[in-house]
Every structure is written in structure tokens, then in C-alpha cells.
C-alpha positions as a Markdown table, in Angstrom:
| # | Residue | x | y | z |
|---|---|---|---|---|
| 1 | Met | 107.8 | 104.9 | 113.1 |
| 2 | Gly | 109.7 | 107.2 | 115.5 |
| 3 | Thr | 109.7 | 111.0 | 115.8 |
| 4 | Met | 110.1 | 113.6 | 113.1 |
| 5 | Val | 109.7 | 117.4 | 112.8 |
| 6 | Ile | 108.9 | 119.0 | 109.4 |
| 7 | His | 110.1 | 122.6 | 109.0 |
| 8 | Cys | 108.1 | 124.2 | 106.2 |
| 9 | Glu | 107.6 | 127.6 | 104.6 |
| 10 | Trp | 103.8 | 127.4 | 105.0 |
| 11 | Leu | 101.6 | 125.2 | 107.1 |
| 12 | Leu | 97.9 | 125.0 | 106.2 |
| 13 | Thr | 96.2 | 123.0 | 108.8 |
| 14 | Met | 92.5 | 123.3 | 107.7 |
| 15 | Ala | 91.6 | 123.3 | 111.4 |
| 16 | Glu | 88.6 | 125.5 | 112.1 |
| 17 | Gly | 89.6 | 129.2 | 112.6 |
| 18 | Gln | 93.3 | 128.4 | 112.0 |
| 19 | Glu | 95.2 | 130.8 | 109.6 |
| 20 | Pro | 98.1 | 129.6 | 107.5 |
| 21 | Ile | 101.3 | 129.6 | 109.5 |
| 22 | His | 104.5 | 131.0 | 107.9 |
| 23 | Asp | 107.9 | 129.4 | 108.7 |
| 24 | Ala | 106.2 | 126.6 | 110.6 |
| 25 | Tyr | 106.8 | 123.1 | 112.1 |
| 26 | Leu | 104.8 | 120.0 | 112.4 |
| 27 | Lys | 105.8 | 117.3 | 114.9 |
| 28 | Ile | 104.8 | 113.6 | 114.2 |
| 29 | Val | 105.3 | 110.7 | 116.7 |
| 30 | Asp | 104.5 | 107.2 | 115.6 |
| 31 | Gly | 102.3 | 108.3 | 112.8 |
| 32 | Arg | 100.3 | 110.9 | 114.7 |
| 33 | Ile | 100.5 | 114.7 | 114.9 |
| 34 | Val | 101.6 | 115.8 | 118.4 |
| 35 | Ala | 102.5 | 119.5 | 118.0 |
| 36 | Leu | 102.6 | 122.3 | 115.4 |
| 37 | Gly | 103.1 | 126.0 | 115.2 |
| 38 | Ser | 105.7 | 128.6 | 114.4 |
| 39 | Trp | 109.2 | 127.3 | 113.9 |
| 40 | Arg | 110.6 | 129.6 | 116.6 |
| 41 | Glu | 108.4 | 127.7 | 119.1 |
| 42 | Ser | 109.4 | 124.2 | 118.0 |
| 43 | Val | 111.2 | 121.8 | 120.3 |
| 44 | Ala | 113.6 | 119.4 | 118.6 |
| 45 | Asp | 116.6 | 117.8 | 120.2 |
| 46 | His | 119.5 | 116.0 | 118.5 |
| 47 | Ser | 117.6 | 112.7 | 118.4 |
| 48 | Thr | 114.7 | 114.1 | 116.4 |
| 49 | Glu | 114.7 | 113.7 | 112.6 |
| 50 | Val | 114.1 | 117.2 | 111.1 |
| 51 | Ile | 112.7 | 117.3 | 107.5 |
| 52 | Asp | 113.8 | 120.4 | 105.7 |
| 53 | Ala | 110.8 | 121.6 | 103.7 |
| 54 | Gln | 111.5 | 125.4 | 103.7 |
| 55 | Asp | 110.5 | 125.8 | 100.1 |
| 56 | Lys | 107.3 | 123.9 | 100.5 |
| 57 | Leu | 103.8 | 124.2 | 101.8 |
| 58 | Val | 102.5 | 121.4 | 104.0 |
| 59 | Met | 98.7 | 120.7 | 104.1 |
| 60 | Pro | 96.3 | 117.8 | 104.7 |
| 61 | Gly | 96.1 | 115.2 | 102.0 |
| 62 | Leu | 93.2 | 115.7 | 99.6 |
| 63 | Ile | 90.1 | 113.5 | 99.9 |
| 64 | Asn | 88.3 | 112.2 | 96.8 |
| 65 | Thr | 84.8 | 111.4 | 98.0 |
| 66 | His | 83.5 | 109.8 | 94.8 |
| 67 | Thr | 85.3 | 107.7 | 92.3 |
| 68 | His | 85.4 | 104.3 | 90.6 |
| 69 | Ala | 89.1 | 103.7 | 90.6 |
| 70 | Ala | 89.4 | 100.7 | 88.3 |
| 71 | Met | 87.5 | 102.6 | 85.6 |
| 72 | Val | 90.8 | 104.3 | 84.8 |
| 73 | Leu | 91.2 | 101.3 | 82.4 |
| 74 | Phe | 88.6 | 102.9 | 80.2 |
| 75 | Arg | 90.2 | 106.3 | 80.0 |
| 76 | Ser | 89.8 | 108.0 | 76.6 |
| 77 | Leu | 87.8 | 105.0 | 75.3 |
| 78 | Ala | 84.3 | 106.4 | 75.2 |
| 79 | Asp | 84.3 | 110.2 | 75.3 |
| 80 | Asp | 81.9 | 112.9 | 74.0 |
| 81 | Leu | 78.8 | 110.8 | 74.7 |
| 82 | Pro | 75.7 | 111.4 | 76.9 |
| 83 | Leu | 75.6 | 109.4 | 80.2 |
| 84 | Asp | 72.9 | 106.9 | 79.1 |
| 85 | Ser | 74.8 | 105.9 | 75.9 |
| 86 | Trp | 78.1 | 106.1 | 77.6 |
| 87 | Leu | 77.0 | 103.6 | 80.2 |
| 88 | Lys | 74.8 | 101.2 | 78.3 |
| 89 | Glu | 76.6 | 101.0 | 75.0 |
| 90 | Lys | 80.3 | 101.4 | 76.0 |
| 91 | Ile | 81.1 | 101.0 | 79.7 |
| 92 | Trp | 78.7 | 98.2 | 80.9 |
| 93 | Pro | 79.6 | 95.8 | 78.1 |
| 94 | Leu | 83.3 | 96.1 | 79.0 |
| 95 | Glu | 82.7 | 95.9 | 82.7 |
| 96 | Glu | 81.1 | 92.5 | 82.1 |
| 97 | Lys | 84.5 | 91.2 | 80.9 |
| 98 | Leu | 86.4 | 92.5 | 84.0 |
| 99 | Thr | 88.1 | 89.9 | 86.2 |
| 100 | Pro | 89.3 | 90.4 | 89.8 |
| 101 | Glu | 92.9 | 90.8 | 88.5 |
| 102 | Asp | 91.8 | 93.4 | 86.0 |
| 103 | Val | 90.2 | 95.5 | 88.8 |
| 104 | Tyr | 93.4 | 95.1 | 90.9 |
| 105 | His | 95.6 | 96.4 | 88.1 |
| 106 | Gly | 93.2 | 99.2 | 87.3 |
| 107 | Thr | 93.0 | 100.3 | 90.9 |
| 108 | Arg | 96.7 | 100.3 | 91.4 |
| 109 | Leu | 97.0 | 102.6 | 88.4 |
| 110 | Ala | 94.4 | 104.9 | 89.8 |
| 111 | Ile | 96.0 | 104.9 | 93.3 |
| 112 | Asn | 99.3 | 105.8 | 91.8 |
| 113 | Glu | 97.8 | 108.8 | 89.9 |
| 114 | Met | 96.0 | 109.9 | 93.0 |
| 115 | Leu | 99.0 | 109.7 | 95.3 |
| 116 | Leu | 101.2 | 111.6 | 92.9 |
| 117 | Ser | 98.7 | 114.4 | 92.7 |
| 118 | Gly | 98.1 | 114.7 | 96.4 |
| 119 | Thr | 95.1 | 112.5 | 97.2 |
| 120 | Thr | 95.6 | 110.5 | 100.4 |
| 121 | Thr | 92.0 | 109.1 | 100.8 |
| 122 | Phe | 89.4 | 108.1 | 98.3 |
| 123 | Ala | 85.9 | 106.7 | 98.4 |
| 124 | Asp | 85.4 | 104.0 | 95.8 |
| 125 | Met | 82.3 | 102.3 | 94.5 |
| 126 | Tyr | 82.9 | 99.3 | 92.2 |
| 127 | Phe | 83.1 | 95.5 | 92.3 |
| 128 | Phe | 85.7 | 92.8 | 93.1 |
| 129 | Met | 86.3 | 95.0 | 96.1 |
| 130 | Asp | 88.6 | 92.6 | 97.8 |
| 131 | Glu | 91.1 | 93.3 | 94.9 |
| 132 | Val | 90.5 | 97.1 | 95.5 |
| 133 | Ala | 91.3 | 96.5 | 99.2 |
| 134 | Arg | 94.4 | 94.6 | 98.3 |
| 135 | Ala | 95.7 | 97.4 | 96.2 |
| 136 | Val | 94.9 | 99.9 | 99.0 |
| 137 | Glu | 96.7 | 97.8 | 101.6 |
| 138 | Glu | 99.8 | 97.5 | 99.4 |
| 139 | Ser | 99.9 | 101.1 | 98.4 |
| 140 | Gly | 99.5 | 102.7 | 101.9 |
| 141 | Ile | 96.6 | 105.0 | 100.8 |
| 142 | Arg | 93.5 | 105.4 | 102.9 |
| 143 | Ala | 90.1 | 104.4 | 101.4 |
| 144 | Val | 86.4 | 104.0 | 102.1 |
| 145 | Leu | 85.1 | 101.1 | 100.0 |
| 146 | Ala | 81.6 | 100.3 | 98.8 |
| 147 | Arg | 80.7 | 97.3 | 96.7 |
| 148 | Gly | 78.4 | 98.6 | 93.9 |
| 149 | Leu | 74.9 | 97.1 | 94.1 |
| 150 | Ile | 72.4 | 97.0 | 91.2 |
| 151 | Gly | 69.0 | 95.6 | 92.2 |
| 152 | Thr | 68.1 | 94.5 | 88.7 |
| 153 | Asp | 71.1 | 92.2 | 88.6 |
| 154 | Pro | 70.1 | 88.5 | 88.8 |
| 155 | Ala | 73.0 | 88.1 | 91.3 |
| 156 | Ala | 72.0 | 91.1 | 93.4 |
| 157 | Glu | 71.5 | 89.0 | 96.6 |
| 158 | Lys | 74.9 | 87.4 | 96.3 |
| 159 | Lys | 76.5 | 90.8 | 95.7 |
| 160 | Leu | 74.8 | 92.3 | 98.7 |
| 161 | Glu | 76.3 | 89.5 | 100.8 |
| 162 | Glu | 79.7 | 90.3 | 99.3 |
| 163 | Ala | 79.3 | 93.9 | 100.4 |
| 164 | Val | 78.6 | 92.9 | 104.0 |
| 165 | Glu | 81.5 | 90.5 | 104.0 |
| 166 | Leu | 83.8 | 93.2 | 102.7 |
| 167 | Ser | 83.0 | 95.4 | 105.7 |
| 168 | Lys | 83.7 | 92.5 | 108.1 |
| 169 | Lys | 86.8 | 91.1 | 106.4 |
| 170 | Trp | 88.7 | 94.5 | 106.1 |
| 171 | Lys | 87.6 | 96.1 | 109.4 |
| 172 | Gly | 90.7 | 97.3 | 111.2 |
| 173 | Lys | 93.0 | 95.9 | 108.5 |
| 174 | Ala | 95.7 | 97.8 | 106.6 |
| 175 | Asp | 96.6 | 99.6 | 109.8 |
| 176 | Gly | 93.0 | 100.8 | 110.0 |
| 177 | Arg | 93.2 | 102.6 | 106.7 |
| 178 | Ile | 90.2 | 100.8 | 105.2 |
| 179 | Thr | 86.6 | 101.3 | 106.1 |
| 180 | Ala | 83.4 | 100.3 | 104.2 |
| 181 | Met | 80.0 | 101.5 | 103.2 |
| 182 | Leu | 77.2 | 99.9 | 101.2 |
| 183 | Gly | 77.0 | 101.1 | 97.6 |
| 184 | Pro | 73.5 | 101.0 | 96.2 |
| 185 | His | 74.1 | 102.3 | 92.7 |
| 186 | Ala | 71.2 | 104.7 | 91.9 |
| 187 | Pro | 67.4 | 105.0 | 92.2 |
| 188 | Tyr | 66.9 | 103.9 | 88.6 |
| 189 | Thr | 68.8 | 100.6 | 89.2 |
| 190 | Leu | 67.3 | 99.8 | 92.6 |
| 191 | Pro | 63.7 | 98.5 | 92.7 |
| 192 | Pro | 61.9 | 99.3 | 96.0 |
| 193 | Glu | 62.1 | 95.8 | 97.6 |
| 194 | Phe | 65.8 | 95.4 | 97.0 |
| 195 | Leu | 66.6 | 99.0 | 98.2 |
| 196 | Arg | 64.6 | 98.4 | 101.4 |
| 197 | Gln | 66.7 | 95.3 | 101.9 |
| 198 | Val | 69.9 | 97.2 | 101.5 |
| 199 | Val | 68.7 | 99.8 | 104.1 |
| 200 | Thr | 67.8 | 97.1 | 106.5 |
| 201 | Ile | 71.2 | 95.5 | 106.3 |
| 202 | Ala | 72.9 | 98.9 | 106.6 |
| 203 | Arg | 71.0 | 99.5 | 109.8 |
| 204 | His | 71.9 | 96.0 | 111.2 |
| 205 | His | 75.6 | 96.4 | 110.4 |
| 206 | Gln | 75.7 | 100.2 | 111.2 |
| 207 | Leu | 77.0 | 101.0 | 107.7 |
| 208 | Ser | 76.6 | 104.2 | 105.7 |
| 209 | Leu | 75.3 | 104.4 | 102.1 |
| 210 | His | 77.1 | 105.7 | 99.0 |
| 211 | Ile | 74.7 | 106.3 | 96.2 |
| 212 | His | 74.4 | 108.3 | 92.9 |
| 213 | Val | 71.3 | 110.6 | 93.0 |
| 214 | Ala | 69.8 | 113.2 | 90.7 |
| 215 | Glu | 72.7 | 113.0 | 88.3 |
| 216 | Thr | 70.8 | 113.7 | 85.1 |
| 217 | Arg | 67.4 | 115.0 | 84.0 |
| 218 | Asp | 66.7 | 111.6 | 82.4 |
| 219 | Glu | 66.9 | 110.0 | 85.9 |
| 220 | Leu | 64.2 | 112.4 | 87.2 |
| 221 | Glu | 62.0 | 111.5 | 84.3 |
| 222 | Glu | 62.5 | 107.8 | 84.6 |
| 223 | Ile | 61.9 | 107.7 | 88.4 |
| 224 | Ser | 58.8 | 109.9 | 87.9 |
| 225 | Lys | 57.5 | 107.7 | 85.2 |
| 226 | Asn | 58.0 | 104.5 | 87.2 |
| 227 | Tyr | 57.1 | 105.6 | 90.7 |
| 228 | Gly | 55.2 | 108.9 | 90.3 |
| 229 | Lys | 57.7 | 111.0 | 92.3 |
| 230 | Arg | 61.2 | 112.5 | 92.2 |
| 231 | Pro | 64.3 | 110.5 | 93.2 |
| 232 | Ile | 64.6 | 111.9 | 96.7 |
| 233 | Ala | 61.0 | 111.2 | 97.6 |
| 234 | Tyr | 61.5 | 107.7 | 96.2 |
| 235 | Leu | 64.5 | 107.2 | 98.4 |
| 236 | Val | 62.6 | 108.5 | 101.4 |
| 237 | Asp | 59.9 | 105.9 | 100.9 |
| 238 | Gln | 62.5 | 103.1 | 101.1 |
| 239 | Gly | 64.0 | 104.5 | 104.3 |
| 240 | Val | 67.3 | 105.4 | 102.8 |
| 241 | Phe | 67.8 | 108.5 | 105.0 |
| 242 | Ser | 67.5 | 106.5 | 108.2 |
| 243 | Arg | 71.3 | 105.9 | 107.6 |
| 244 | Pro | 74.1 | 108.4 | 107.0 |
| 245 | Val | 74.3 | 109.0 | 103.2 |
| 246 | Leu | 77.0 | 110.0 | 100.8 |
| 247 | Leu | 75.0 | 111.4 | 97.9 |
| 248 | Ala | 77.1 | 111.6 | 94.7 |
| 249 | His | 76.2 | 114.4 | 92.2 |
| 250 | Gly | 72.9 | 115.9 | 93.3 |
| 251 | Val | 72.8 | 117.9 | 90.0 |
| 252 | Trp | 69.0 | 118.1 | 89.8 |
| 253 | Leu | 68.0 | 118.7 | 93.4 |
| 254 | Asp | 65.4 | 121.4 | 93.9 |
| 255 | Glu | 65.3 | 123.9 | 96.9 |
| 256 | Gly | 62.7 | 121.8 | 98.8 |
| 257 | Glu | 64.9 | 118.7 | 98.5 |
| 258 | Leu | 68.0 | 120.7 | 99.6 |
| 259 | Ser | 66.1 | 121.9 | 102.7 |
| 260 | Phe | 65.0 | 118.4 | 103.5 |
| 261 | Leu | 68.5 | 116.9 | 103.0 |
| 262 | Ser | 70.1 | 119.5 | 105.2 |
| 263 | Arg | 68.1 | 118.0 | 108.1 |
| 264 | Gln | 69.3 | 114.5 | 107.4 |
| 265 | Lys | 72.7 | 112.8 | 107.8 |
| 266 | Val | 73.6 | 113.6 | 104.2 |
| 267 | Ala | 76.8 | 114.7 | 102.5 |
| 268 | Val | 77.0 | 115.6 | 98.8 |
| 269 | Ala | 80.0 | 114.6 | 96.7 |
| 270 | His | 80.3 | 117.3 | 94.0 |
| 271 | Asn | 81.9 | 116.1 | 90.8 |
| 272 | Pro | 82.2 | 119.1 | 88.5 |
| 273 | Ser | 84.5 | 117.7 | 85.8 |
| 274 | Ser | 82.4 | 114.6 | 85.2 |
| 275 | Asn | 79.1 | 116.5 | 85.3 |
| 276 | Leu | 80.3 | 118.9 | 82.7 |
| 277 | Lys | 81.9 | 116.4 | 80.4 |
| 278 | Leu | 78.8 | 114.2 | 80.3 |
| 279 | Ala | 76.6 | 117.4 | 80.1 |
| 280 | Ser | 74.7 | 116.1 | 83.1 |
| 281 | Gly | 74.3 | 119.7 | 84.4 |
| 282 | Ile | 75.7 | 121.8 | 87.2 |
| 283 | Ala | 74.9 | 121.0 | 90.8 |
| 284 | Pro | 73.5 | 123.9 | 92.8 |
| 285 | Val | 76.5 | 123.8 | 95.2 |
| 286 | Val | 76.1 | 127.4 | 96.5 |
| 287 | Lys | 72.4 | 126.7 | 97.3 |
| 288 | Met | 73.5 | 123.5 | 99.0 |
| 289 | Gln | 76.0 | 125.4 | 101.2 |
| 290 | Glu | 73.4 | 128.1 | 102.0 |
| 291 | Ala | 71.0 | 125.3 | 103.0 |
| 292 | Gly | 73.6 | 123.9 | 105.4 |
| 293 | Leu | 74.5 | 120.8 | 103.5 |
| 294 | Leu | 77.9 | 119.3 | 103.8 |
| 295 | Val | 79.5 | 119.4 | 100.4 |
| 296 | Ser | 82.7 | 117.6 | 99.5 |
| 297 | Leu | 84.6 | 117.0 | 96.2 |
| 298 | Gly | 85.1 | 114.0 | 93.9 |
| 299 | Thr | 86.6 | 113.2 | 90.5 |
| 300 | Asp | 84.2 | 110.4 | 89.6 |
| 301 | Gly | 85.9 | 107.7 | 87.5 |
| 302 | Ala | 88.7 | 108.5 | 85.1 |
| 303 | Ala | 86.5 | 107.2 | 82.2 |
| 304 | Ser | 84.3 | 110.3 | 82.6 |
| 305 | Asn | 86.7 | 112.9 | 83.9 |
| 306 | Asn | 89.4 | 111.9 | 82.5 |
| 307 | Arg | 91.8 | 112.4 | 85.3 |
| 308 | Leu | 92.0 | 112.0 | 89.1 |
| 309 | Asp | 93.5 | 115.3 | 90.0 |
| 310 | Met | 91.8 | 116.9 | 92.9 |
| 311 | Phe | 93.6 | 120.2 | 92.4 |
| 312 | Ala | 91.8 | 120.5 | 89.1 |
| 313 | Glu | 88.5 | 119.8 | 90.8 |
| 314 | Met | 89.0 | 122.5 | 93.4 |
| 315 | Arg | 89.9 | 125.1 | 90.7 |
| 316 | Leu | 87.0 | 124.1 | 88.5 |
| 317 | Ala | 84.5 | 124.0 | 91.3 |
| 318 | Ser | 85.4 | 127.5 | 92.4 |
| 319 | Leu | 85.4 | 129.1 | 88.9 |
| 320 | Leu | 82.3 | 127.2 | 87.7 |
| 321 | His | 80.0 | 128.4 | 90.6 |
| 322 | Lys | 81.2 | 132.0 | 90.4 |
| 323 | Val | 80.0 | 132.2 | 86.8 |
| 324 | Val | 76.8 | 130.2 | 87.3 |
| 325 | Asn | 75.9 | 132.5 | 90.2 |
| 326 | Gln | 77.3 | 135.6 | 88.4 |
| 327 | Asn | 79.1 | 136.4 | 91.7 |
| 328 | Pro | 82.9 | 136.3 | 92.1 |
| 329 | Thr | 82.6 | 136.1 | 95.9 |
| 330 | Val | 81.0 | 132.7 | 96.1 |
| 331 | Leu | 82.8 | 129.4 | 96.6 |
| 332 | Gln | 86.1 | 131.1 | 97.6 |
| 333 | Ala | 89.4 | 129.4 | 97.8 |
| 334 | Glu | 89.0 | 128.5 | 101.4 |
| 335 | Ser | 85.6 | 126.9 | 100.7 |
| 336 | Ala | 87.1 | 124.8 | 97.8 |
| 337 | Leu | 89.9 | 123.6 | 100.1 |
| 338 | Lys | 87.5 | 122.6 | 102.8 |
| 339 | Met | 85.5 | 120.6 | 100.3 |
| 340 | Ala | 88.7 | 118.7 | 99.3 |
| 341 | Thr | 89.9 | 118.1 | 102.8 |
| 342 | Ile | 88.0 | 118.4 | 106.1 |
| 343 | Asn | 84.5 | 118.3 | 104.5 |
| 344 | Gly | 85.6 | 115.1 | 102.7 |
| 345 | Ala | 86.7 | 113.5 | 105.9 |
| 346 | Lys | 83.4 | 114.5 | 107.5 |
| 347 | Ala | 81.5 | 113.1 | 104.5 |
| 348 | Leu | 83.2 | 109.7 | 104.9 |
| 349 | Gly | 82.9 | 109.6 | 108.7 |
| 350 | Ile | 86.6 | 109.7 | 109.4 |
| 351 | Ala | 87.2 | 113.3 | 110.5 |
| 352 | Asp | 88.5 | 112.1 | 113.8 |
| 353 | Gln | 91.4 | 110.7 | 111.9 |
| 354 | Thr | 92.2 | 112.9 | 108.9 |
| 355 | Gly | 91.1 | 115.9 | 106.9 |
| 356 | Ser | 93.0 | 118.5 | 108.9 |
| 357 | Leu | 96.4 | 118.7 | 110.6 |
| 358 | Glu | 95.7 | 118.8 | 114.3 |
| 359 | Gln | 97.0 | 117.2 | 117.5 |
| 360 | Gly | 96.0 | 113.6 | 117.8 |
| 361 | Lys | 95.1 | 113.1 | 114.2 |
| 362 | Lys | 96.8 | 110.7 | 111.8 |
| 363 | Ala | 99.7 | 112.3 | 109.8 |
| 364 | Asp | 98.0 | 112.3 | 106.4 |
| 365 | Leu | 99.7 | 115.2 | 104.6 |
| 366 | Ile | 101.2 | 116.4 | 101.4 |
| 367 | Met | 103.9 | 118.9 | 100.5 |
| 368 | Val | 103.6 | 121.3 | 97.6 |
| 369 | Asn | 106.8 | 122.6 | 96.0 |
| 370 | Leu | 106.4 | 126.4 | 96.0 |
| 371 | Lys | 109.8 | 127.1 | 94.3 |
| 372 | Gln | 108.2 | 127.3 | 90.8 |
| 373 | Ser | 107.3 | 130.1 | 88.4 |
| 374 | His | 103.6 | 129.6 | 88.5 |
| 375 | Leu | 103.6 | 129.5 | 92.3 |
| 376 | Thr | 105.5 | 132.7 | 92.8 |
| 377 | Pro | 104.9 | 135.0 | 94.6 |
| 378 | Cys | 102.8 | 133.6 | 97.5 |
| 379 | Phe | 100.7 | 136.3 | 99.1 |
| 380 | Asn | 97.8 | 134.1 | 99.9 |
| 381 | Pro | 98.5 | 130.4 | 100.3 |
| 382 | Arg | 94.9 | 129.3 | 100.0 |
| 383 | Ser | 94.4 | 131.2 | 96.7 |
| 384 | Leu | 97.7 | 130.0 | 95.4 |
| 385 | Leu | 96.7 | 126.4 | 96.0 |
| 386 | Val | 93.2 | 126.6 | 94.4 |
| 387 | Tyr | 93.9 | 128.9 | 91.4 |
| 388 | Ser | 97.5 | 128.3 | 90.6 |
| 389 | Ala | 98.6 | 124.9 | 91.8 |
| 390 | Arg | 98.2 | 121.6 | 90.1 |
| 391 | Gly | 98.6 | 118.0 | 91.1 |
| 392 | Ser | 102.0 | 117.7 | 89.6 |
| 393 | Asp | 103.3 | 120.3 | 92.1 |
| 394 | Val | 103.0 | 117.7 | 94.9 |
| 395 | Ser | 106.4 | 116.5 | 95.9 |
| 396 | Glu | 105.8 | 114.4 | 99.0 |
| 397 | Val | 102.9 | 112.4 | 100.3 |
| 398 | Met | 102.5 | 110.8 | 103.8 |
| 399 | Val | 99.6 | 108.6 | 105.0 |
| 400 | Asn | 99.5 | 107.3 | 108.6 |
| 401 | Gly | 102.9 | 108.8 | 109.1 |
| 402 | Glu | 104.4 | 106.7 | 106.3 |
| 403 | Trp | 106.0 | 108.3 | 103.2 |
| 404 | Leu | 104.3 | 107.1 | 100.1 |
| 405 | Val | 105.8 | 109.7 | 97.7 |
| 406 | Lys | 109.2 | 111.4 | 98.0 |
| 407 | Glu | 110.6 | 113.9 | 95.6 |
| 408 | Gly | 107.7 | 113.2 | 93.2 |
| 409 | Glu | 108.3 | 109.5 | 93.0 |
| 410 | Pro | 106.2 | 106.6 | 94.6 |
| 411 | Val | 108.0 | 104.9 | 97.4 |
| 412 | Lys | 106.3 | 101.5 | 97.7 |
| 413 | Trp | 106.1 | 100.3 | 94.1 |
| 414 | Gly | 107.5 | 100.8 | 90.7 |
| 415 | Glu | 105.4 | 103.1 | 88.6 |
| 416 | Asn | 106.6 | 101.7 | 85.2 |
| 417 | Glu | 105.4 | 98.2 | 86.1 |
| 418 | Ile | 102.0 | 99.5 | 87.2 |
| 419 | Ile | 101.5 | 101.5 | 84.0 |
| 420 | Ser | 102.6 | 98.5 | 81.8 |
| 421 | Leu | 100.3 | 96.0 | 83.5 |
| 422 | Ala | 97.3 | 98.3 | 83.4 |
| 423 | Ala | 97.9 | 99.1 | 79.7 |
| 424 | Lys | 98.1 | 95.4 | 78.8 |
| 425 | Thr | 94.9 | 94.8 | 80.8 |
| 426 | Ala | 93.0 | 97.6 | 79.0 |
| 427 | Gln | 94.1 | 96.3 | 75.6 |
| 428 | Arg | 93.1 | 92.8 | 76.4 |
| 429 | Leu | 89.6 | 93.9 | 77.4 |
| 430 | Leu | 89.2 | 95.8 | 74.2 |
| 431 | Gln | 90.3 | 92.9 | 72.0 |
| 432 | Glu | 88.2 | 90.2 | 73.6 |
């Protein structure tokens, strides 16, 4: 890969206690960050490639900690519906028709959208995950993959075997960009015996769990009716929190549950757009933070968002919780940025590699073009990114020291072909 030095107008490292650096440099050797700081302190000789980014802000790539990438195939198909109807009447019947190749084409479309809007890592829960991994390997993006598991499925045992095989098959592959979790879907689709089995296997293979929890009021009522307790207590009984857990949504968690979860190895993936669009509710994120919980951000699938723009999620999260708490000082820009970068890396167990720009970490970064009307002037880079920037402002994307987007265009594949194949796939599914 060689050596390069990026000279930028602003460098936002997201390292603890590090202020944004104006007129800065970042030095990368063989895909890793080796030095950074003020440009006047940089050391570059005639053999070093210098990237001129003096009109740009360089920051860590964004981390989407909860999505279902291939569901982009269902974008705009089933909107303005409650979650239960949306899933059972619209989405699940179509998902039964999906082939491995369909998931591959859908995932490529989602990855393309994510890369172009500054996401360099995503956590995916779906099926035909070998095809998801193939798309990840080809694209250059980083991903944490979980085969979705529904205990009421007649083929549940076979799919659990697939989930374990995924973790073995892809370990260390794609230049180390792919890691795996187990993906038990949700308390209401996981009978006790099967969920205990998932936990046992997770312990044996040292895997974390990625699970939807407390997403809707209906879920609370269903679990209470079936098991006589709330979802968190039900999960405790099955030993779920003996493993690190990435808990998606957490909309209906109460204060006692937040206190309990803060003492466990739990991270919450907050999905504000999806929760609002499905009218699931508003997660108590400020209370989560006050309780000491690690909170990250996700888009959820594009069928319930309907986009995969993490800049939009940052802005919405900050504004939403200010009004909910009637306090403009909560969830400030810096907090939203942490949720979308270093907190995401911690939630996925990869903070030693990515999530911030620091010496020794992988060069997963994006550049934001500041020379635009809506990004001028720049008094506070953090505020500008959260309240003014959008995904389309990203001009360059690098993962593992490799350029994946340059001048707003994907480097490794043709965008038109990806769009065309995904559109044909979606049309076929609807017509069958």
C-alpha cells in the first residue's frame, strides 16, 4: 500500500480528549495510521505521496450498528404501516421468495449507498450471509455479520449451524474486515429452549449476540402474556447477558432495566428514523447515557427508514432528544458523533481497529467537502457535521488504507450496474 500523507483543512480524530485540528495532516503507512497533527509539524519527503485535501474535513468513517442491508430491495414498497402489519403482511412474504443471489444484489446496492454517504462499517442481521460476506469482500467495506435466527422456524437448527459456520468460514478473510456475531431475532420469535441453545453456542464459540429488544409496546404485551414478565427479564432467564450483547432499539426499556443493563456487557443501537417511521416510540437515549450505557447509532433496514445515511441519523438523534427532554443542551453534536463513530466501534468489539483516527489503528476514514454554501462558515466542525452536513457531502472514503470512493464516485465497481441489477431483482420479487 505504501506511504501517504493527507493534508486537510480540519482533522477530527474522535480520540478521547482530542480537539479538532485545523490545517492538519494524517500519515498512513500500509493501511495503518502512524502519525497525525498540525501540518507545520508534518514530516514528508519527496518519496511520500501527499494528498491535497485543504478544502476538506477528514474524520473516522461512520459505523452503522444495526441494519438489514438487503432489505433495500423493499424500499418504498410498504410504507406508512405499523411494525406488526409491515412485517407479517408485507415483508415476511417477500423474504420467503429471496434467493442467495437476490441478497447479494441487494447487499451490493446497500453497500454502495453506505459508502457514498460515509459509512465504512456496518452490522448486518439477515440471511444467506455468505452472499452478504461476498459483497463485503468485493466492496472493501468493513462489516460485522449475524445470520438472523428465528426459533419458531422449522429449520431453526440448520440455520443456527449456518450462523456458526459463517463465523468460522469468514474469520480473518477479506483482509480481516469481516467478523461475526450470532443474530437471535427478538424475544417474541425465540422460544426459551432455542434461545438457551443459541446462548450456549455463543459461549462455546466466544461470539457476541445481536438482537432486537423492546422495540414496540406490542412486544412487551406479547412477552408478558406468554411468559409473565418483560422482555429483559425473559432474556435474563435464558442467560442472554452472559455474552456481550448488541441490543437494537430498546425503545420501551424502563429505568430499572437501564440500570441493570448498564452493569452488563451491553451496547444499544439507537435507530431513530426507523422507530419514528414505524411509530414504535422514542428510545430513552438520554437516560441510557445517564445510566452509563454505551449507545451507538443505526439506520435499520432501508425498508423501514428509507435510507442508509448516517449523517441523517446523527442530526435526527440530536434534535429528537432535545425536544423529548425539553432541553437543548442534551445529546450535543459531539455526543452524536461519538455514537456514529467510536461508540459504534466499541459496540461491535472492533474499537482496537477503527472508530477513531489514532496511531496504530486502521485507516478507515472519510473526507467531507467543506467548500459548499451549506457548510460555510465553519466555526465549529462538530456542529457543522451534525447539523449542516449530509451524506452526499462525502467526497472520499478509505477503508483499511484503500480508497473505495474518490471524488464522490465508487472505485471498485460500476454504480450503474449495481443499481440496474438490484432494480431488476426487486421487480422480479414483486411479480412472482
